[in-house]
C-alpha positions in Angstrom: 3.2 109.2 79.5 4.2 106.8 82.4 5.2 103.9 79.8 7.6 106.4 78.1 9.3 107.2 81.2 9.8 103.8 82.4 11.2 102.7 78.4 13.6 105.6 79.1 14.4 104.8 82.3 15.2 101.3 81.4 17.4 102.4 78.6 19.2 104.4 80.7 19.9 101.2 83.3 20.7 99.1 80.2 23.6 101.3 79.2 25.2 102.3 82.5 25.6 98.9 83.9 25.1 95.5 83.2 22.0 93.9 84.8 23.5 91.2 87.0 24.7 94.5 89.4 21.7 94.8 90.8 22.2 96.6 94.4 21.0 95.3 97.2 17.2 96.2 98.8 18.7 96.6 101.8 21.2 99.2 100.9 20.5 102.9 102.5 21.7 104.8 99.3 19.2 102.8 97.3 16.7 103.6 99.9 17.3 106.9 99.8 16.9 106.6 95.7 13.6 104.6 95.9 12.2 107.5 98.2 13.1 109.9 95.6 11.4 108.2 92.9 8.6 107.6 94.5 8.4 104.5 94.5 9.2 104.0 90.9 12.0 100.9 90.7 13.4 102.0 87.2 13.3 105.4 88.0 15.0 104.4 91.8 17.6 102.2 89.7 18.6 104.8 87.4 19.3 107.6 90.1 21.1 104.6 92.4 23.3 103.6 89.2 23.9 107.6 88.4 25.0 108.2 92.1 27.4 105.2 92.5 29.1 105.8 89.2 29.6 109.5 90.0 30.7 108.3 93.7 33.3 106.2 92.3 34.7 108.9 90.0 35.1 111.3 93.0 37.0 108.3 95.1 39.4 107.8 92.3 40.5 111.5 92.5 40.4 114.3 94.5 40.8 117.5 92.7 41.2 119.5 95.8 44.4 118.0 96.7 45.4 118.1 92.9 44.6 121.3 92.0 45.6 123.6 95.3 49.1 124.2 95.2 49.4 124.5 91.0 46.7 126.8 90.6 47.9 128.8 93.9 51.8 129.0 93.1 51.0 131.3 89.9 48.4 133.5 91.2 51.0 134.3 94.0 53.6 135.1 91.7 51.5 137.3 89.4 50.1 138.9 92.4 53.4 139.9 94.2 54.9 141.3 90.6 52.0 143.3 90.3 51.8 144.6 93.7 55.8 145.5 93.2 55.0 147.0 89.6 52.2 149.2 91.1 54.6 150.5 94.0 57.2 151.1 91.5 54.8 153.3 89.4 53.6 155.4 92.2 57.0 155.6 93.5 58.5 156.6 89.9 55.2 159.2 89.5 55.6 160.7 92.8 59.6 160.9 92.6 59.2 163.1 88.9 56.4 165.4 90.7 58.2 166.1 93.7 61.8 166.3 92.5 63.1 163.7 94.4 66.1 163.1 91.7 
């Protein structure tokens, strides 16, 4: 089972990045990955490269800044129109029942 796991992690590592991009053993992120991998260096390398690749993607694109206002404005417009529509329906219903016109 251990040989199969190591083969799996080595394939992941070879796919993710070239072998020339080995992490510094003193890197705190690598040390944390090594601790999570329980000393298995291949698994630690796979975790490390996954975290590095995902952190690079997050730095390139801040989704909160990009999506905050474009998603908020249509919602505010829809809620405002809905509130005005409900108030108009209630007013119309009460006006017809109470003979306001």
